[in-house]
C-alpha positions in Angstrom: 0.0 0.0 0.0 1.3 3.5 -0.9 1.9 6.2 1.7 -0.8 8.4 0.2 -3.3 5.5 0.5 -2.4 5.0 4.1 -3.1 8.6 4.8 -6.5 8.4 3.1 -7.5 5.5 5.2 -6.4 7.2 8.4 -8.4 10.4 7.6 -11.5 8.3 7.0 -11.1 6.1 10.0 -13.5 6.6 12.9 -10.6 5.6 15.2 -8.5 8.7 14.3 -7.9 10.5 17.7 -9.9 13.7 18.0 -8.0 16.9 18.6 -9.4 18.6 21.8 -11.5 21.7 21.0 -9.3 24.1 23.0 -6.2 22.9 21.2 -7.9 23.2 17.8 -9.0 26.7 18.6 -5.6 27.7 20.0 -3.7 26.4 17.0 -6.1 28.3 14.7 -5.9 31.7 16.5 -2.1 31.3 17.1 -1.5 31.5 13.3 -3.1 34.9 13.2 -0.5 37.7 13.6 -2.9 40.1 15.3 -3.9 37.7 18.0 -2.2 38.4 21.3 -1.9 37.3 24.8 -5.3 38.7 25.8 -7.2 36.6 23.3 -5.4 33.4 24.3 -5.9 34.1 28.0 -9.6 34.6 27.3 -9.8 31.3 25.5 -8.1 29.4 28.3 -10.2 31.2 31.0 -13.4 29.7 29.5 -12.3 26.3 30.6 -12.3 26.1 34.4 -10.4 22.8 34.6 -7.7 23.9 32.1 -7.4 27.3 33.9 -6.8 25.5 37.2 -4.1 23.4 35.6 -2.3 26.4 34.1 -2.4 28.3 37.4 -1.0 25.2 39.2 2.1 25.2 36.9 2.5 29.0 36.9 2.7 28.9 40.7 5.0 25.9 40.8 8.8 25.7 41.3 9.0 25.5 37.5 8.7 29.3 37.4 9.3 30.1 41.1 7.7 33.6 41.1 8.0 35.3 44.4 4.2 36.0 44.6 1.2 33.9 43.9 -0.5 34.2 40.5 -4.3 34.2 40.8 -5.7 34.2 37.3 -4.9 33.2 33.7 -4.4 36.8 32.5 -1.9 37.4 35.2 -0.2 34.1 34.4 0.0 35.0 30.7 1.6 38.4 31.4 4.2 36.8 33.8 5.3 33.7 31.8 4.7 34.9 28.3 2.6 34.0 25.3 4.7 31.0 24.1 4.7 29.5 27.6 0.9 29.8 28.0 0.2 28.4 24.5 2.6 25.5 25.2 1.1 24.7 28.6 -2.4 24.6 27.1 -1.4 22.5 24.2 0.4 20.1 26.5 -2.6 19.6 28.7 -4.8 19.2 25.6 -2.6 16.6 23.9 -2.1 14.6 27.0 -5.9 14.1 27.1 -5.9 12.4 23.7 -6.6 8.7 23.8 -6.2 6.2 21.0 -9.6 4.8 19.9 -9.8 1.1 19.3 -6.1 0.7 20.0 -6.5 -2.8 21.4 -4.8 -4.4 24.3 -1.3 -4.4 22.7 -0.9 -0.6 22.8 0.0 0.8 26.2 -1.5 4.3 26.2 -0.1 5.2 29.6 3.4 4.2 28.6 3.1 6.1 25.4 2.4 9.4 27.1 4.9 8.6 29.8 7.7 8.2 27.3 6.4 11.2 25.3 6.7 13.4 28.4 10.2 12.1 28.9 10.9 13.2 25.3 9.5 16.7 26.0 11.5 17.2 29.2 14.7 16.0 27.5 14.1 18.3 24.6 13.7 21.3 26.9 16.9 20.4 28.8 18.9 20.0 25.6 17.6 23.2 24.2 18.6 25.1 27.4 22.2 24.0 26.7 22.1 25.1 23.0 20.0 28.3 23.0 18.9 31.0 25.4 15.5 31.1 23.7 12.4 30.0 25.5 12.1 26.2 25.7 8.3 26.0 25.7 7.9 25.4 21.9 10.5 22.6 21.9 8.7 21.0 24.8 5.6 20.5 22.6 7.8 19.3 19.7 9.3 16.7 22.0 6.0 15.7 23.4 4.4 15.1 19.9 7.3 13.6 18.0 5.8 10.1 18.2 2.1 11.1 17.8 2.0 8.9 14.7 2.3 5.8 16.9 -0.9 6.8 18.7 -2.6 7.3 15.3 -1.4 4.0 13.8 -2.4 2.1 16.9 -6.0 3.3 16.7 -6.4 3.2 12.9 -4.5 -0.1 12.2 -4.8 -2.0 15.5 -4.1 -5.5 14.1 -1.2 -4.4 11.9 0.3 -2.3 14.6 0.1 -5.2 17.0 2.2 -7.1 14.5 4.7 -4.3 14.4 5.0 -4.3 18.2 5.4 -8.1 18.2 8.2 -8.0 15.6 10.1 -5.2 17.3 9.5 -6.4 20.9 12.8 -7.0 22.8 14.9 -5.5 20.0 16.7 -2.2 19.7 15.8 -1.8 16.0 14.0 1.3 14.8 10.3 0.4 14.3 10.1 2.5 11.2 11.2 -0.4 9.0 8.6 -2.7 10.3 5.9 0.0 10.1 6.8 0.6 6.4 6.7 -3.1 5.6 3.5 -4.0 7.5 1.4 -0.8 7.2 2.9 1.1 4.3 4.2 4.2 6.1 6.1 4.9 9.3 4.8 6.8 12.3 6.9 9.9 11.5 5.2 10.4 8.1 1.7 9.6 9.4 2.1 11.9 12.4 3.4 14.7 10.1 0.5 14.4 7.6 -2.3 14.2 10.2 -0.8 17.0 12.2 -0.7 19.1 9.0 -4.4 18.3 8.5 -5.0 19.5 12.1 -3.4 22.8 11.2 -0.1 22.5 13.1 2.5 25.2 12.4 5.8 24.3 10.8 7.7 24.5 14.1 5.8 21.4 15.2 5.4 19.6 11.9 9.1 19.5 10.8 10.4 17.9 14.1 7.6 15.3 13.9 8.7 14.3 10.3 12.5 14.3 10.8 12.9 13.3 14.5 14.4 9.9 13.5 16.4 11.2 10.6 17.6 14.8 11.1 20.1 14.4 8.3 17.2 14.2 5.8 16.1 17.8 6.5 17.6 19.8 3.7 16.1 23.3 4.0 18.0 26.3 5.2 15.8 27.3 8.0 18.2 27.4 11.0 15.5 27.5 13.6 13.7 24.4 12.2 17.1 22.6 11.8 17.9 23.3 15.5 14.5 22.0 16.6 14.9 18.8 14.5 18.3 18.1 16.0 17.2 18.8 19.6 14.1 16.6 19.3 16.2 13.8 17.8 18.5 14.0 20.8 15.6 14.0 23.2 14.4 10.7 21.8 17.8 9.2 22.4 17.7 10.4 26.1 14.3 8.8 26.5 15.6 5.5 25.1 18.2 5.4 27.9 15.3 5.2 30.3 13.0 2.9 28.5 15.2 0.5 26.5 16.8 -2.7 27.5 20.2 -1.4 26.3 20.7 2.0 28.0 24.5 1.9 27.4 23.9 1.9 23.7 21.8 5.0 23.7 24.0 6.8 26.3 27.0 6.4 24.0 24.8 7.4 21.0 23.9 10.6 22.9 27.5 11.3 23.6 28.5 10.9 20.0 25.5 12.7 18.4 25.4 15.6 20.8 29.2 16.2 20.4 29.0 16.0 16.6 25.9 18.2 16.4 26.4 20.8 19.1 29.8 20.2 20.5 28.6 19.0 23.9 31.4 18.0 26.3 31.2 15.5 29.2 30.2 18.3 31.6 27.2 19.3 29.5 26.1 15.7 29.0 26.4 15.0 32.7 24.3 18.0 33.5 21.5 16.9 31.3 21.7 13.3 32.5 21.7 14.4 36.2 18.6 16.6 35.8 16.4 14.6 33.4 14.8 12.1 35.8 14.1 14.7 38.5 12.5 17.0 35.8 10.4 14.2 34.4 9.0 13.3 37.9 8.3 16.9 38.7 6.7 17.7 35.4 4.6 14.6 35.4 3.2 15.7 38.8 2.3 19.1 37.4 0.5 17.6 34.4 -1.3 14.9 36.6 0.5 11.9 35.1 1.6 8.9 37.1 5.0 7.9 35.7 7.4 5.1 36.5 9.8 6.1 39.3 13.0 6.1 37.3 16.3 5.6 38.9 19.0 8.2 38.1 20.6 7.6 34.7 23.9 7.1 36.4 22.5 4.3 38.4 20.7 2.8 35.4 24.1 2.7 33.6 25.9 1.3 36.6 23.4 -1.5 37.0 23.5 -2.3 33.3 27.3 -2.5 33.4 27.1 -4.6 36.5 24.9 -7.1 34.7 27.1 -7.3 31.7 30.2 -7.7 33.7 28.6 -10.4 35.9 29.7 -8.7 39.2 29.3 -11.0 42.2 26.2 -10.7 44.4 28.0 -9.2 47.4 29.4 -6.3 45.4 26.1 -5.8 43.6 24.2 -5.6 46.9 26.8 -3.1 48.3 26.4 -1.0 45.2 22.7 -0.9 45.5 22.9 0.1 49.1 25.2 3.0 48.2 22.9 4.1 45.4 19.8 3.8 47.8 21.7 6.0 50.3 22.4 8.5 47.5 18.8 8.6 46.4 17.7 9.0 50.0 20.1 11.9 50.4 18.8 13.5 47.2 15.2 13.2 48.6 16.1 14.8 51.9 18.0 17.6 50.1 15.0 18.3 48.0 12.7 18.4 51.0 15.0 20.8 52.7 15.1 23.0 49.6 11.3 23.1 49.5 11.1 24.0 53.2 13.6 26.8 52.7 11.6 28.2 49.8 8.5 28.2 52.0 10.4 30.1 54.7 11.7 32.5 52.1 8.1 33.3 51.0 7.2 34.1 54.7 10.2 36.4 55.0 8.9 38.4 52.0 5.6 39.4 53.7 5.3 42.4 56.0 4.1 41.0 59.3 1.8 43.9 60.2 0.0 44.7 56.9 0.3 41.3 55.2 1.4 42.9 51.9 4.8 42.2 50.5 7.8 44.0 51.9 10.4 46.3 50.4 12.8 43.4 49.6 10.2 41.7 47.6 9.3 45.0 45.9 12.9 45.5 44.7 13.0 42.0 43.3 9.6 42.2 41.6 10.2 45.6 40.1 13.5 44.3 38.6 11.7 41.3 37.1 8.9 43.5 35.7 11.3 45.9 34.1 13.1 42.9 32.4 9.7 41.6 31.2 8.7 45.0 29.9 12.0 45.2 27.9 11.3 41.8 26.3 7.7 42.7 25.5 8.4 46.4 24.6 5.7 47.5 27.0 5.0 50.2 29.5 5.5 50.0 33.3 4.2 52.4 35.9 4.8 52.8 39.6 2.6 54.4 42.2 4.2 55.6 45.5 1.7 56.3 48.4 2.3 58.1 51.7 -0.4 58.3 54.5 -0.9 61.9 55.3 0.1 63.2 58.7 0.5 59.7 60.0 3.0 60.9 62.8 0.2 62.9 64.4 -2.0 59.8 64.5 0.7 57.9 66.4 1.3 61.0 68.7 -2.4 61.6 69.4 -3.8 58.1 69.6 -0.8 55.8 70.1 1.0 53.3 67.9 -1.5 50.6 68.4 -4.2 52.7 66.7 -1.7 53.7 64.0 -0.8 50.1 63.3 -4.6 49.2 63.1 -5.1 52.0 60.6 -2.2 50.9 58.5 -3.5 47.3 58.5 -7.0 48.4 57.4 -5.4 50.8 54.9 -3.8 47.9 53.2 -6.9 45.8 53.3 -8.7 48.7 51.6 -6.0 48.8 48.9 -6.3 45.1 48.3 -10.1 45.4 48.0 -9.7 48.3 45.5 -6.9 46.8 43.5 -7.3 43.4 41.8 -3.7 42.4 41.5 -2.9 42.0 45.2 0.5 40.6 44.5 1.8 44.0 43.2 1.1 46.0 46.4 4.1 46.5 48.7 5.0 48.2 52.0 7.9 50.4 51.0 8.6 51.6 54.6 6.8 53.0 57.6 3.5 54.5 56.2 4.7 54.5 52.6 3.5 52.0 50.1 4.1 51.1 46.4 2.0 49.6 43.6 3.5 48.2 40.4 1.4 48.4 37.3 2.8 46.1 34.6 1.9 47.0 31.0 0.2 50.3 32.0 1.2 53.8 30.8 1.3 56.6 33.3 -1.9 58.2 32.0 -3.9 55.1 33.0 -1.9 54.7 36.2 -3.0 58.2 37.2 -6.6 57.1 36.9 -6.0 54.1 39.1 -4.3 56.2 41.7 -7.1 58.8 41.7 -9.7 56.1 42.1 -7.7 54.7 45.1 -7.2 58.2 46.6 -10.9 58.8 46.6 -11.7 55.4 48.1 -9.3 56.1 51.0 -10.5 59.7 51.6 -14.1 58.5 51.7 -13.5 55.6 54.0 -14.1 55.6 57.7 -11.5 53.8 59.8 -12.9 52.4 63.0 -10.5 51.5 65.8 -11.7 50.6 69.3 -15.2 52.0 68.4 -13.6 55.4 67.5 -13.9 56.8 63.9 -10.9 58.1 62.1 -10.5 59.7 58.7 -7.3 59.3 56.7 -6.0 60.7 53.4 -3.0 59.8 51.3 -0.7 61.5 48.8 0.2 59.8 45.6 3.1 60.0 43.2 2.8 58.3 39.7 5.6 57.7 37.2 5.8 55.5 34.0 8.5 54.3 31.7 9.1 52.2 28.6 12.4 50.5 29.5 12.9 49.1 26.0 12.8 52.6 24.4 14.0 55.0 27.0 16.6 52.8 28.7 15.5 53.9 32.2 16.2 51.7 35.1 14.5 50.7 38.4 16.3 53.5 40.3 15.0 56.0 37.7 11.4 54.8 38.0 11.5 54.9 41.9 13.1 58.4 41.8 10.4 59.7 39.4 7.6 58.3 41.5 9.2 59.7 44.7 9.6 63.1 43.1 5.9 63.1 42.1 4.9 62.0 45.7 6.9 64.9 47.1 5.1 67.3 44.8 1.7 66.0 46.1 2.9 66.6 49.7 4.2 70.1 49.0 1.0 71.2 47.3 -1.5 70.3 50.0 -1.5 66.4 50.2 -4.5 64.2 49.5 -3.8 64.5 45.8 -2.2 62.7 42.8 0.9 64.0 41.0 2.3 62.5 37.8 6.0 62.8 36.9 6.5 63.6 33.2 9.9 63.2 31.7 9.1 65.9 29.1 7.3 68.4 31.3 8.8 67.6 34.6 6.1 67.4 37.3 2.4 67.8 36.5 0.4 68.1 39.7 -3.1 66.6 39.7 -5.1 68.1 42.6 -7.7 66.1 44.5 
């Protein structure tokens, strides 16, 4: 049977896996140049289950943000368009099941190995390029999607393929061509093309077993093909009966392709199992608890060398001790991260402290540079707060500050961007917002505070605050964190000089523009 005939049968088959609706829509809108982060975030937000999964990963150690992300739009702005798209596609594809695949096809094992491919691809890409690894994660995940399709559309023939290749280290492509008429790389490529996949995903699917056959001059696609090819070799170290063969193959191919030395290879091998286990947990997959690759290779060598039982037992005990130590080390790291998060909170007001503010502002400026977007800062000072402490005592002053922050959190949706700068002074970071819109936010908050009645020990208190607003576009004006803080401080000082309870905006072109209450 010719390849073209095989594809026709697959497309007409009722057993062809169905592409999830969200993935289908996402692939469709991602190809439109005018579509941005907001549209993709809106699409994801419509699916409650998918939104929860995306937020779980955005708040995990995978990104390690200092503050909690509470909604999909916030996640999209923090981790970027490519990352959100890749996370959604990953969750969508991992929900695909082969129809009518029979008892011979192990669906769980297929996705387990596919996840290992994806993790390995991301680790390899991290050593080659500083670009985001989210797209290569999807390429690694889907490189063998043709196997899933073949198992559903040709269950009997594919069972024969599995039988003929079981226990051998031969590439199944030859048996697939002989028995079915096409290999899984070609079938996966053609069906993915029908699904509307972009070239960045299609080309690695087609050439992941034979990167030398890719002849075009697109350097980005060639890089993706080579990285995905290497990821499959890494996965075979974990899932084959001859791990030494694939370990040596990875050494040879990675050196010839990217010039990897032993240090780089060791770094990938040391991290891949831990990354697979952590990523599987984030995606809700139950995967085999793999031993470290070093241990896998040691055990394989021990078997080949027929080492005596006593030495083998001692070696296992040493490896078990090493694994236990790694586990304890990981638990200690997690506890330290939890303590670090507690240290970042201001104990009185329960908003984040100045140390967290400095770190977050630095991160947001870097993100604004990458996205070529605006960034604004509001500095706030409670008016005549010293007199409150002098007249009513510090306990009353503390209670007012605590309620003051609660009022700000109620008025401002992104709680994670409110900080106690020091004493009665606070800061709010507005990512992606120009100073004109930031002034509106500040004025709304000023009015809310001025109209609020603070009740402490059954006594009523009225408090006002002065605001300073400044905005920059780091990618264009080259201004830094210190510049933005200085501008907002200058605007705040102007508000205090001109009567307090008002908003002032710092303009780089017109110096200070005072906005009275």
